[in-house]
PDBQT receptor file of N, H, CA, C and O in Angstrom, charges set to zero:
ATOM      1  N   MET A   1       4.186   5.639  15.002  1.00  0.00    +0.000 N 
ATOM      2  CA  MET A   1       3.245   4.366  15.473  1.00  0.00    +0.000 C 
ATOM      3  C   MET A   1       2.271   4.699  16.122  1.00  0.00    +0.000 C 
ATOM      4  O   MET A   1       2.555   5.280  17.170  1.00  0.00    +0.000 OA
ATOM      5  N   PRO A   2       1.015   4.533  15.875  1.00  0.00    +0.000 N 
ATOM      6  CA  PRO A   2      -0.159   4.741  16.416  1.00  0.00    +0.000 C 
ATOM      7  C   PRO A   2      -0.173   4.352  18.083  1.00  0.00    +0.000 C 
ATOM      8  O   PRO A   2       0.616   3.475  18.434  1.00  0.00    +0.000 OA
ATOM      9  N   SER A   3      -0.900   4.875  18.943  1.00  0.00    +0.000 N 
ATOM     10  H   SER A   3      -1.541   5.588  18.658  1.00  0.00    +0.000 HD
ATOM     11  CA  SER A   3      -0.792   4.412  20.154  1.00  0.00    +0.000 C 
ATOM     12  C   SER A   3      -1.623   3.206  20.460  1.00  0.00    +0.000 C 
ATOM     13  O   SER A   3      -2.841   3.271  20.298  1.00  0.00    +0.000 OA
ATOM     14  N   LEU A   4      -1.159   2.310  20.813  1.00  0.00    +0.000 N 
ATOM     15  H   LEU A   4      -0.169   2.257  20.945  1.00  0.00    +0.000 HD
ATOM     16  CA  LEU A   4      -1.587   0.923  20.804  1.00  0.00    +0.000 C 
ATOM     17  C   LEU A   4      -1.436   0.398  22.464  1.00  0.00    +0.000 C 
ATOM     18  O   LEU A   4      -0.416   0.536  23.139  1.00  0.00    +0.000 OA
ATOM     19  N   THR A   5      -2.601  -0.175  22.879  1.00  0.00    +0.000 N 
ATOM     20  H   THR A   5      -3.430  -0.287  22.331  1.00  0.00    +0.000 HD
ATOM     21  CA  THR A   5      -2.720  -1.011  24.069  1.00  0.00    +0.000 C 
ATOM     22  C   THR A   5      -1.447  -1.875  24.204  1.00  0.00    +0.000 C 
ATOM     23  O   THR A   5      -0.766  -2.011  23.187  1.00  0.00    +0.000 OA
ATOM     24  N   ALA A   6      -1.006  -2.538  25.471  1.00  0.00    +0.000 N 
ATOM     25  H   ALA A   6      -1.559  -2.427  26.297  1.00  0.00    +0.000 HD
ATOM     26  CA  ALA A   6      -0.195  -3.711  25.289  1.00  0.00    +0.000 C 
ATOM     27  C   ALA A   6      -0.945  -5.018  24.747  1.00  0.00    +0.000 C 
ATOM     28  O   ALA A   6      -0.241  -5.924  24.300  1.00  0.00    +0.000 OA
ATOM     29  N   LYS A   7      -2.389  -5.167  24.764  1.00  0.00    +0.000 N 
ATOM     30  H   LYS A   7      -2.960  -4.431  25.128  1.00  0.00    +0.000 HD
ATOM     31  CA  LYS A   7      -3.007  -6.440  24.433  1.00  0.00    +0.000 C 
ATOM     32  C   LYS A   7      -3.071  -6.381  23.093  1.00  0.00    +0.000 C 
ATOM     33  O   LYS A   7      -3.140  -7.427  22.447  1.00  0.00    +0.000 OA
ATOM     34  N   GLU A   8      -3.057  -5.053  22.432  1.00  0.00    +0.000 N 
ATOM     35  H   GLU A   8      -3.001  -4.204  22.957  1.00  0.00    +0.000 HD
ATOM     36  CA  GLU A   8      -3.129  -5.189  21.024  1.00  0.00    +0.000 C 
ATOM     37  C   GLU A   8      -1.725  -5.189  19.963  1.00  0.00    +0.000 C 
ATOM     38  O   GLU A   8      -1.570  -5.492  18.780  1.00  0.00    +0.000 OA
ATOM     39  N   LEU A   9      -0.801  -4.679  21.063  1.00  0.00    +0.000 N 
ATOM     40  H   LEU A   9      -0.927  -4.433  22.024  1.00  0.00    +0.000 HD
ATOM     41  CA  LEU A   9       0.560  -4.920  20.594  1.00  0.00    +0.000 C 
ATOM     42  C   LEU A   9       1.176  -6.217  20.621  1.00  0.00    +0.000 C 
ATOM     43  O   LEU A   9       2.088  -6.636  19.908  1.00  0.00    +0.000 OA
ATOM     44  N   THR A  10       0.659  -6.692  21.381  1.00  0.00    +0.000 N 
ATOM     45  H   THR A  10      -0.082  -6.352  21.960  1.00  0.00    +0.000 HD
ATOM     46  CA  THR A  10       0.911  -8.521  21.810  1.00  0.00    +0.000 C 
ATOM     47  C   THR A  10       0.554  -9.143  20.515  1.00  0.00    +0.000 C 
ATOM     48  O   THR A  10       1.229  -9.796  19.719  1.00  0.00    +0.000 OA
ATOM     49  N   ALA A  11      -1.138  -8.631  20.515  1.00  0.00    +0.000 N 
ATOM     50  H   ALA A  11      -1.686  -8.100  21.162  1.00  0.00    +0.000 HD
ATOM     51  CA  ALA A  11      -1.671  -9.464  19.088  1.00  0.00    +0.000 C 
ATOM     52  C   ALA A  11      -1.048  -9.220  18.007  1.00  0.00    +0.000 C 
ATOM     53  O   ALA A  11      -0.989 -10.111  17.160  1.00  0.00    +0.000 OA
ATOM     54  N   LEU A  12      -0.474  -8.037  17.790  1.00  0.00    +0.000 N 
ATOM     55  H   LEU A  12      -0.522  -7.313  18.478  1.00  0.00    +0.000 HD
ATOM     56  CA  LEU A  12      -0.146  -7.730  16.627  1.00  0.00    +0.000 C 
ATOM     57  C   LEU A  12       1.364  -8.334  16.200  1.00  0.00    +0.000 C 
ATOM     58  O   LEU A  12       1.639  -8.487  15.010  1.00  0.00    +0.000 OA
ATOM     59  N   GLU A  13       2.346  -8.673  17.296  1.00  0.00    +0.000 N 
ATOM     60  H   GLU A  13       2.122  -8.549  18.263  1.00  0.00    +0.000 HD
ATOM     61  CA  GLU A  13       3.537  -9.049  17.224  1.00  0.00    +0.000 C 
ATOM     62  C   GLU A  13       3.357 -10.373  17.097  1.00  0.00    +0.000 C 
ATOM     63  O   GLU A  13       4.224 -11.061  16.558  1.00  0.00    +0.000 OA
ATOM     64  N   ASP A  14       1.911 -11.041  17.700  1.00  0.00    +0.000 N 
ATOM     65  H   ASP A  14       1.207 -10.482  18.138  1.00  0.00    +0.000 HD
ATOM     66  CA  ASP A  14       1.940 -12.752  17.545  1.00  0.00    +0.000 C 
ATOM     67  C   ASP A  14       1.445 -12.716  15.937  1.00  0.00    +0.000 C 
ATOM     68  O   ASP A  14       2.015 -13.438  15.119  1.00  0.00    +0.000 OA
ATOM     69  N   THR A  15       0.624 -12.052  15.644  1.00  0.00    +0.000 N 
ATOM     70  H   THR A  15       0.161 -11.466  16.309  1.00  0.00    +0.000 HD
ATOM     71  CA  THR A  15       0.261 -12.239  14.348  1.00  0.00    +0.000 C 
ATOM     72  C   THR A  15       1.390 -12.051  13.215  1.00  0.00    +0.000 C 
ATOM     73  O   THR A  15       1.484 -12.710  12.179  1.00  0.00    +0.000 OA
ATOM     74  N   LEU A  16       2.211 -11.018  13.639  1.00  0.00    +0.000 N 
ATOM     75  H   LEU A  16       2.134 -10.482  14.480  1.00  0.00    +0.000 HD
ATOM     76  CA  LEU A  16       3.859 -11.107  12.536  1.00  0.00    +0.000 C 
ATOM     77  C   LEU A  16       4.641 -12.215  12.682  1.00  0.00    +0.000 C 
ATOM     78  O   LEU A  16       5.510 -12.621  11.911  1.00  0.00    +0.000 OA
ATOM     79  N   GLY A  17       4.205 -12.771  13.925  1.00  0.00    +0.000 N 
ATOM     80  H   GLY A  17       3.499 -12.441  14.552  1.00  0.00    +0.000 HD
ATOM     81  CA  GLY A  17       5.142 -14.167  13.850  1.00  0.00    +0.000 C 
ATOM     82  C   GLY A  17       4.445 -15.476  13.521  1.00  0.00    +0.000 C 
ATOM     83  O   GLY A  17       5.063 -16.541  13.499  1.00  0.00    +0.000 OA
ATOM     84  N   SER A  18       3.251 -15.385  13.285  1.00  0.00    +0.000 N 
ATOM     85  H   SER A  18       2.749 -14.520  13.302  1.00  0.00    +0.000 HD
ATOM     86  CA  SER A  18       2.292 -16.409  12.628  1.00  0.00    +0.000 C 
ATOM     87  C   SER A  18       2.637 -16.015  11.254  1.00  0.00    +0.000 C 
ATOM     88  O   SER A  18       3.299 -16.886  10.690  1.00  0.00    +0.000 OA
ATOM     89  N   GLU A  19       2.406 -15.025  10.575  1.00  0.00    +0.000 N 
ATOM     90  H   GLU A  19       1.868 -14.317  11.033  1.00  0.00    +0.000 HD
ATOM     91  CA  GLU A  19       2.607 -14.643   9.065  1.00  0.00    +0.000 C 
ATOM     92  C   GLU A  19       4.313 -15.317   8.591  1.00  0.00    +0.000 C 
ATOM     93  O   GLU A  19       4.613 -16.120   7.707  1.00  0.00    +0.000 OA
ATOM     94  N   GLN A  20       5.242 -14.533   9.680  1.00  0.00    +0.000 N 
ATOM     95  H   GLN A  20       4.998 -13.881  10.398  1.00  0.00    +0.000 HD
ATOM     96  CA  GLN A  20       6.361 -15.207   9.272  1.00  0.00    +0.000 C 
ATOM     97  C   GLN A  20       6.700 -16.766   9.175  1.00  0.00    +0.000 C 
ATOM     98  O   GLN A  20       7.478 -17.229   8.341  1.00  0.00    +0.000 OA
ATOM     99  N   ASN A  21       5.982 -17.552  10.184  1.00  0.00    +0.000 N 
ATOM    100  H   ASN A  21       5.350 -17.176  10.862  1.00  0.00    +0.000 HD
ATOM    101  CA  ASN A  21       6.116 -18.887   9.947  1.00  0.00    +0.000 C 
ATOM    102  C   ASN A  21       5.561 -19.316   8.820  1.00  0.00    +0.000 C 
ATOM    103  O   ASN A  21       6.189 -20.144   8.161  1.00  0.00    +0.000 OA
ATOM    104  N   LEU A  22       4.420 -18.903   8.411  1.00  0.00    +0.000 N 
ATOM    105  H   LEU A  22       3.910 -18.231   8.947  1.00  0.00    +0.000 HD
ATOM    106  CA  LEU A  22       3.516 -19.086   6.825  1.00  0.00    +0.000 C 
ATOM    107  C   LEU A  22       4.496 -19.158   5.657  1.00  0.00    +0.000 C 
ATOM    108  O   LEU A  22       4.585 -20.065   4.830  1.00  0.00    +0.000 OA
ATOM    109  N   VAL A  23       5.309 -17.891   5.750  1.00  0.00    +0.000 N 
ATOM    110  H   VAL A  23       5.237 -17.154   6.422  1.00  0.00    +0.000 HD
ATOM    111  CA  VAL A  23       6.135 -17.509   4.442  1.00  0.00    +0.000 C 
ATOM    112  C   VAL A  23       7.225 -18.863   4.424  1.00  0.00    +0.000 C 
ATOM    113  O   VAL A  23       7.312 -19.559   3.412  1.00  0.00    +0.000 OA
ATOM    114  N   LYS A  24       8.133 -19.177   5.804  1.00  0.00    +0.000 N 
ATOM    115  H   LYS A  24       8.062 -18.612   6.626  1.00  0.00    +0.000 HD
ATOM    116  CA  LYS A  24       8.910 -20.107   5.734  1.00  0.00    +0.000 C 
ATOM    117  C   LYS A  24       8.258 -21.658   5.697  1.00  0.00    +0.000 C 
ATOM    118  O   LYS A  24       8.967 -22.627   5.424  1.00  0.00    +0.000 OA
ATOM    119  N   LYS A  25       6.841 -21.778   6.000  1.00  0.00    +0.000 N 
ATOM    120  H   LYS A  25       6.265 -20.991   6.222  1.00  0.00    +0.000 HD
ATOM    121  CA  LYS A  25       6.863 -23.057   5.776  1.00  0.00    +0.000 C 
ATOM    122  C   LYS A  25       6.264 -23.183   4.380  1.00  0.00    +0.000 C 
ATOM    123  O   LYS A  25       6.535 -24.299   3.935  1.00  0.00    +0.000 OA
ATOM    124  N   PHE A  26       5.459 -22.359   3.416  1.00  0.00    +0.000 N 
ATOM    125  H   PHE A  26       5.239 -21.453   3.777  1.00  0.00    +0.000 HD
ATOM    126  CA  PHE A  26       5.042 -22.102   2.044  1.00  0.00    +0.000 C 
ATOM    127  C   PHE A  26       6.739 -22.405   1.302  1.00  0.00    +0.000 C 
ATOM    128  O   PHE A  26       7.017 -23.410   0.648  1.00  0.00    +0.000 OA
ATOM    129  N   GLN A  27       7.473 -21.535   1.539  1.00  0.00    +0.000 N 
ATOM    130  H   GLN A  27       7.247 -20.719   2.070  1.00  0.00    +0.000 HD
ATOM    131  CA  GLN A  27       9.070 -21.551   0.971  1.00  0.00    +0.000 C 
ATOM    132  C   GLN A  27       9.461 -22.906   0.992  1.00  0.00    +0.000 C 
ATOM    133  O   GLN A  27       9.956 -23.401  -0.021  1.00  0.00    +0.000 OA
ATOM    134  N   ALA A  28       9.275 -23.673   2.181  1.00  0.00    +0.000 N 
ATOM    135  H   ALA A  28       8.873 -23.271   3.004  1.00  0.00    +0.000 HD
ATOM    136  CA  ALA A  28      10.086 -24.791   2.336  1.00  0.00    +0.000 C 
ATOM    137  C   ALA A  28       9.341 -26.037   1.197  1.00  0.00    +0.000 C 
ATOM    138  O   ALA A  28       9.945 -26.647   0.314  1.00  0.00    +0.000 OA
ATOM    139  N   LEU A  29       7.685 -26.172   1.602  1.00  0.00    +0.000 N 
ATOM    140  H   LEU A  29       7.194 -25.676   2.319  1.00  0.00    +0.000 HD
ATOM    141  CA  LEU A  29       7.179 -26.902   0.924  1.00  0.00    +0.000 C 
ATOM    142  C   LEU A  29       7.313 -26.681  -0.609  1.00  0.00    +0.000 C 
ATOM    143  O   LEU A  29       7.289 -27.663  -1.350  1.00  0.00    +0.000 OA
ATOM    144  N   ALA A  30       7.459 -25.371  -1.133  1.00  0.00    +0.000 N 
ATOM    145  H   ALA A  30       7.478 -24.573  -0.531  1.00  0.00    +0.000 HD
ATOM    146  CA  ALA A  30       7.827 -25.339  -2.734  1.00  0.00    +0.000 C 
ATOM    147  C   ALA A  30       9.265 -25.526  -2.992  1.00  0.00    +0.000 C 
ATOM    148  O   ALA A  30       9.625 -25.345  -4.155  1.00  0.00    +0.000 OA
ATOM    149  N   SER A  31      10.126 -25.846  -2.143  1.00  0.00    +0.000 N 
ATOM    150  H   SER A  31       9.833 -25.993  -1.199  1.00  0.00    +0.000 HD
ATOM    151  CA  SER A  31      11.431 -26.011  -2.546  1.00  0.00    +0.000 C 
ATOM    152  C   SER A  31      11.440 -27.865  -2.381  1.00  0.00    +0.000 C 
ATOM    153  O   SER A  31      12.367 -28.505  -2.879  1.00  0.00    +0.000 OA
ATOM    154  N   LEU A  32      10.625 -28.361  -1.846  1.00  0.00    +0.000 N 
ATOM    155  H   LEU A  32       9.873 -27.841  -1.442  1.00  0.00    +0.000 HD
ATOM    156  CA  LEU A  32      10.400 -29.931  -2.059  1.00  0.00    +0.000 C 
ATOM    157  C   LEU A  32       9.424 -30.319  -3.231  1.00  0.00    +0.000 C 
ATOM    158  O   LEU A  32       9.370 -31.457  -3.697  1.00  0.00    +0.000 OA
ATOM    159  N   CYS A  33       8.746 -29.379  -3.613  1.00  0.00    +0.000 N 
ATOM    160  H   CYS A  33       8.791 -28.454  -3.234  1.00  0.00    +0.000 HD
ATOM    161  CA  CYS A  33       7.814 -29.702  -4.455  1.00  0.00    +0.000 C 
ATOM    162  C   CYS A  33       8.308 -30.058  -5.998  1.00  0.00    +0.000 C 
ATOM    163  O   CYS A  33       8.984 -29.177  -6.530  1.00  0.00    +0.000 OA
ATOM    164  N   ASN A  34       8.059 -31.193  -6.733  1.00  0.00    +0.000 N 
ATOM    165  H   ASN A  34       7.510 -31.909  -6.301  1.00  0.00    +0.000 HD
ATOM    166  CA  ASN A  34       8.379 -31.163  -8.020  1.00  0.00    +0.000 C 
ATOM    167  C   ASN A  34       7.667 -31.130  -8.962  1.00  0.00    +0.000 C 
ATOM    168  O   ASN A  34       8.166 -31.190 -10.086  1.00  0.00    +0.000 OA
ATOM    169  N   ASP A  35       6.284 -31.023  -8.784  1.00  0.00    +0.000 N 
ATOM    170  H   ASP A  35       5.879 -30.974  -7.871  1.00  0.00    +0.000 HD
ATOM    171  CA  ASP A  35       5.300 -30.169  -9.692  1.00  0.00    +0.000 C 
ATOM    172  C   ASP A  35       5.568 -28.824  -9.987  1.00  0.00    +0.000 C 
ATOM    173  O   ASP A  35       5.698 -28.078  -9.016  1.00  0.00    +0.000 OA
ATOM    174  N   THR A  36       5.667 -28.402 -10.985  1.00  0.00    +0.000 N 
ATOM    175  H   THR A  36       5.561 -29.008 -11.774  1.00  0.00    +0.000 HD
ATOM    176  CA  THR A  36       5.625 -26.875 -11.023  1.00  0.00    +0.000 C 
ATOM    177  C   THR A  36       4.522 -25.981 -10.885  1.00  0.00    +0.000 C 
ATOM    178  O   THR A  36       4.621 -24.835 -10.448  1.00  0.00    +0.000 OA
ATOM    179  N   LYS A  37       3.410 -26.559 -11.288  1.00  0.00    +0.000 N 
ATOM    180  H   LYS A  37       3.330 -27.491 -11.643  1.00  0.00    +0.000 HD
ATOM    181  CA  LYS A  37       2.220 -25.636 -10.897  1.00  0.00    +0.000 C 
ATOM    182  C   LYS A  37       1.799 -25.577  -9.589  1.00  0.00    +0.000 C 
ATOM    183  O   LYS A  37       1.158 -24.587  -9.236  1.00  0.00    +0.000 OA
ATOM    184  N   ILE A  38       2.104 -26.681  -8.604  1.00  0.00    +0.000 N 
ATOM    185  H   ILE A  38       2.625 -27.485  -8.891  1.00  0.00    +0.000 HD
ATOM    186  CA  ILE A  38       1.820 -26.556  -7.460  1.00  0.00    +0.000 C 
ATOM    187  C   ILE A  38       2.916 -25.794  -6.668  1.00  0.00    +0.000 C 
ATOM    188  O   ILE A  38       2.618 -25.343  -5.562  1.00  0.00    +0.000 OA
ATOM    189  N   ARG A  39       4.335 -25.599  -7.234  1.00  0.00    +0.000 N 
ATOM    190  H   ARG A  39       4.578 -25.965  -8.132  1.00  0.00    +0.000 HD
ATOM    191  CA  ARG A  39       5.302 -24.930  -6.347  1.00  0.00    +0.000 C 
ATOM    192  C   ARG A  39       5.009 -23.467  -6.989  1.00  0.00    +0.000 C 
ATOM    193  O   ARG A  39       5.514 -22.507  -6.406  1.00  0.00    +0.000 OA
ATOM    194  N   ALA A  40       4.505 -23.316  -7.736  1.00  0.00    +0.000 N 
ATOM    195  H   ALA A  40       4.094 -24.095  -8.209  1.00  0.00    +0.000 HD
ATOM    196  CA  ALA A  40       4.198 -22.095  -8.237  1.00  0.00    +0.000 C 
ATOM    197  C   ALA A  40       2.998 -21.310  -7.201  1.00  0.00    +0.000 C 
ATOM    198  O   ALA A  40       2.904 -20.129  -6.870  1.00  0.00    +0.000 OA
ATOM    199  N   GLU A  41       2.218 -22.409  -6.887  1.00  0.00    +0.000 N 
ATOM    200  H   GLU A  41       2.294 -23.369  -7.156  1.00  0.00    +0.000 HD
ATOM    201  CA  GLU A  41       1.284 -21.780  -6.037  1.00  0.00    +0.000 C 
ATOM    202  C   GLU A  41       1.678 -21.714  -4.982  1.00  0.00    +0.000 C 
ATOM    203  O   GLU A  41       1.243 -20.765  -4.330  1.00  0.00    +0.000 OA
ATOM    204  N   LEU A  42       2.566 -22.558  -4.363  1.00  0.00    +0.000 N 
ATOM    205  H   LEU A  42       2.919 -23.330  -4.892  1.00  0.00    +0.000 HD
ATOM    206  CA  LEU A  42       3.153 -22.527  -3.044  1.00  0.00    +0.000 C 
ATOM    207  C   LEU A  42       3.960 -21.262  -2.799  1.00  0.00    +0.000 C 
ATOM    208  O   LEU A  42       4.118 -20.673  -1.730  1.00  0.00    +0.000 OA
ATOM    209  N   GLU A  43       4.464 -20.945  -4.070  1.00  0.00    +0.000 N 
ATOM    210  H   GLU A  43       4.335 -21.423  -4.939  1.00  0.00    +0.000 HD
ATOM    211  CA  GLU A  43       5.835 -19.592  -3.941  1.00  0.00    +0.000 C 
ATOM    212  C   GLU A  43       4.622 -18.599  -4.039  1.00  0.00    +0.000 C 
ATOM    213  O   GLU A  43       4.879 -17.590  -3.382  1.00  0.00    +0.000 OA
ATOM    214  N   GLY A  44       3.551 -18.548  -4.555  1.00  0.00    +0.000 N 
ATOM    215  H   GLY A  44       3.342 -19.368  -5.089  1.00  0.00    +0.000 HD
ATOM    216  CA  GLY A  44       2.737 -17.365  -4.518  1.00  0.00    +0.000 C 
ATOM    217  C   GLY A  44       1.581 -17.238  -3.165  1.00  0.00    +0.000 C 
ATOM    218  O   GLY A  44       0.733 -16.366  -2.972  1.00  0.00    +0.000 OA
ATOM    219  N   MET A  45       1.870 -18.285  -2.461  1.00  0.00    +0.000 N 
ATOM    220  H   MET A  45       2.558 -18.993  -2.618  1.00  0.00    +0.000 HD
ATOM    221  CA  MET A  45       1.144 -18.103  -0.989  1.00  0.00    +0.000 C 
ATOM    222  C   MET A  45       2.086 -17.264  -0.280  1.00  0.00    +0.000 C 
ATOM    223  O   MET A  45       1.819 -16.177   0.233  1.00  0.00    +0.000 OA
ATOM    224  N   ALA A  46       3.326 -17.909  -0.290  1.00  0.00    +0.000 N 
ATOM    225  H   ALA A  46       3.543 -18.792  -0.707  1.00  0.00    +0.000 HD
ATOM    226  CA  ALA A  46       4.331 -17.470   0.599  1.00  0.00    +0.000 C 
ATOM    227  C   ALA A  46       4.858 -15.781   0.152  1.00  0.00    +0.000 C 
ATOM    228  O   ALA A  46       5.573 -15.182   0.955  1.00  0.00    +0.000 OA
ATOM    229  N   GLN A  47       4.507 -15.201  -0.966  1.00  0.00    +0.000 N 
ATOM    230  H   GLN A  47       3.926 -15.687  -1.619  1.00  0.00    +0.000 HD
ATOM    231  CA  GLN A  47       4.510 -13.958  -1.287  1.00  0.00    +0.000 C 
ATOM    232  C   GLN A  47       3.397 -12.909  -0.617  1.00  0.00    +0.000 C 
ATOM    233  O   GLN A  47       3.580 -11.767  -0.195  1.00  0.00    +0.000 OA
ATOM    234  N   VAL A  48       1.995 -13.826  -0.679  1.00  0.00    +0.000 N 
ATOM    235  H   VAL A  48       1.847 -14.754  -1.022  1.00  0.00    +0.000 HD
ATOM    236  CA  VAL A  48       1.151 -12.985  -0.065  1.00  0.00    +0.000 C 
ATOM    237  C   VAL A  48       1.271 -12.858   1.488  1.00  0.00    +0.000 C 
ATOM    238  O   VAL A  48       0.951 -11.876   2.158  1.00  0.00    +0.000 OA
ATOM    239  N   HIS A  49       1.742 -13.922   1.887  1.00  0.00    +0.000 N 
ATOM    240  H   HIS A  49       2.002 -14.720   1.342  1.00  0.00    +0.000 HD
ATOM    241  CA  HIS A  49       2.256 -14.080   3.300  1.00  0.00    +0.000 C 
ATOM    242  C   HIS A  49       3.432 -13.047   3.808  1.00  0.00    +0.000 C 
ATOM    243  O   HIS A  49       3.518 -12.624   4.960  1.00  0.00    +0.000 OA
ATOM    244  N   GLN A  50       4.367 -12.706   2.666  1.00  0.00    +0.000 N 
ATOM    245  H   GLN A  50       4.297 -13.049   1.730  1.00  0.00    +0.000 HD
ATOM    246  CA  GLN A  50       5.301 -12.040   3.120  1.00  0.00    +0.000 C 
ATOM    247  C   GLN A  50       4.937 -10.245   2.953  1.00  0.00    +0.000 C 
ATOM    248  O   GLN A  50       5.700  -9.385   3.395  1.00  0.00    +0.000 OA
ATOM    249  N   LYS A  51       3.781  -9.971   2.314  1.00  0.00    +0.000 N 
ATOM    250  H   LYS A  51       3.162 -10.669   1.954  1.00  0.00    +0.000 HD
ATOM    251  CA  LYS A  51       3.140  -8.891   2.155  1.00  0.00    +0.000 C 
ATOM    252  C   LYS A  51       2.692  -8.788   3.249  1.00  0.00    +0.000 C 
ATOM    253  O   LYS A  51       2.942  -7.685   3.735  1.00  0.00    +0.000 OA
ATOM    254  N   HIS A  52       1.829  -9.789   4.222  1.00  0.00    +0.000 N 
ATOM    255  H   HIS A  52       1.626 -10.685   3.827  1.00  0.00    +0.000 HD
ATOM    256  CA  HIS A  52       1.167  -9.460   5.279  1.00  0.00    +0.000 C 
ATOM    257  C   HIS A  52       2.483  -8.863   6.346  1.00  0.00    +0.000 C 
ATOM    258  O   HIS A  52       2.370  -7.821   6.993  1.00  0.00    +0.000 OA
ATOM    259  N   VAL A  53       3.491  -9.587   6.365  1.00  0.00    +0.000 N 
ATOM    260  H   VAL A  53       3.582 -10.433   5.839  1.00  0.00    +0.000 HD
ATOM    261  CA  VAL A  53       4.508  -9.380   7.218  1.00  0.00    +0.000 C 
ATOM    262  C   VAL A  53       5.092  -8.276   6.997  1.00  0.00    +0.000 C 
ATOM    263  O   VAL A  53       5.607  -7.727   7.970  1.00  0.00    +0.000 OA
ATOM    264  N   ASN A  54       5.170  -7.738   5.897  1.00  0.00    +0.000 N 
ATOM    265  H   ASN A  54       4.752  -8.185   5.106  1.00  0.00    +0.000 HD
ATOM    266  CA  ASN A  54       6.074  -6.448   5.485  1.00  0.00    +0.000 C 
ATOM    267  C   ASN A  54       4.923  -5.229   6.044  1.00  0.00    +0.000 C 
ATOM    268  O   ASN A  54       5.319  -4.437   6.898  1.00  0.00    +0.000 OA
ATOM    269  N   ALA A  55       3.670  -5.136   5.586  1.00  0.00    +0.000 N 
ATOM    270  H   ALA A  55       3.348  -5.780   4.891  1.00  0.00    +0.000 HD
ATOM    271  CA  ALA A  55       2.671  -4.295   6.062  1.00  0.00    +0.000 C 
ATOM    272  C   ALA A  55       2.658  -4.325   7.632  1.00  0.00    +0.000 C 
ATOM    273  O   ALA A  55       2.631  -3.264   8.255  1.00  0.00    +0.000 OA
ATOM    274  N   LEU A  56       2.679  -5.704   8.358  1.00  0.00    +0.000 N 
ATOM    275  H   LEU A  56       2.701  -6.566   7.852  1.00  0.00    +0.000 HD
ATOM    276  CA  LEU A  56       2.674  -5.482  10.069  1.00  0.00    +0.000 C 
ATOM    277  C   LEU A  56       3.750  -5.042  10.618  1.00  0.00    +0.000 C 
ATOM    278  O   LEU A  56       3.622  -4.341  11.621  1.00  0.00    +0.000 OA
ATOM    279  N   ALA A  57       5.157  -5.354  10.076  1.00  0.00    +0.000 N 
ATOM    280  H   ALA A  57       5.260  -5.924   9.261  1.00  0.00    +0.000 HD
ATOM    281  CA  ALA A  57       6.138  -4.606  10.288  1.00  0.00    +0.000 C 
ATOM    282  C   ALA A  57       6.404  -3.192   9.976  1.00  0.00    +0.000 C 
ATOM    283  O   ALA A  57       7.016  -2.531  10.815  1.00  0.00    +0.000 OA
ATOM    284  N   GLN A  58       6.014  -2.630   8.849  1.00  0.00    +0.000 N 
ATOM    285  H   GLN A  58       5.518  -3.167   8.167  1.00  0.00    +0.000 HD
ATOM    286  CA  GLN A  58       5.764  -1.320   8.727  1.00  0.00    +0.000 C 
ATOM    287  C   GLN A  58       4.769  -0.474   9.715  1.00  0.00    +0.000 C 
ATOM    288  O   GLN A  58       4.935   0.691  10.077  1.00  0.00    +0.000 OA
ATOM    289  N   PHE A  59       3.756  -1.300  10.040  1.00  0.00    +0.000 N 
ATOM    290  H   PHE A  59       3.622  -2.247   9.746  1.00  0.00    +0.000 HD
ATOM    291  CA  PHE A  59       2.953  -0.701  11.136  1.00  0.00    +0.000 C 
ATOM    292  C   PHE A  59       3.217  -0.205  12.159  1.00  0.00    +0.000 C 
ATOM    293  O   PHE A  59       2.895   0.837  12.731  1.00  0.00    +0.000 OA
ATOM    294  N   LEU A  60       4.309  -1.655  12.526  1.00  0.00    +0.000 N 
ATOM    295  H   LEU A  60       4.571  -2.502  12.062  1.00  0.00    +0.000 HD
ATOM    296  CA  LEU A  60       4.639  -1.575  13.902  1.00  0.00    +0.000 C 
ATOM    297  C   LEU A  60       6.126  -0.575  14.193  1.00  0.00    +0.000 C 
ATOM    298  O   LEU A  60       6.538  -0.419  15.342  1.00  0.00    +0.000 OA
ATOM    299  N   GLN A  61       6.690  -0.075  13.226  1.00  0.00    +0.000 N 
ATOM    300  H   GLN A  61       6.355  -0.202  12.292  1.00  0.00    +0.000 HD
ATOM    301  CA  GLN A  61       7.641   0.879  13.214  1.00  0.00    +0.000 C 
ATOM    302  C   GLN A  61       7.432   2.206  14.097  1.00  0.00    +0.000 C 
ATOM    303  O   GLN A  61       8.290   3.088  14.098  1.00  0.00    +0.000 OA
TER     304      GLN A  61
């Protein structure tokens, strides 16, 4: 992991948490949606934010 200041590390951890929340919210909304087109869009948004989570987690290792 690159050398980060405490402030940078905190900001990245906060961002990681926010991205994880977005994944959960979009997945929950998709599961409640009856319209297949909208459900697919919500699932796609969840996948985009999951990629962000994965990238941040990899960076923090």
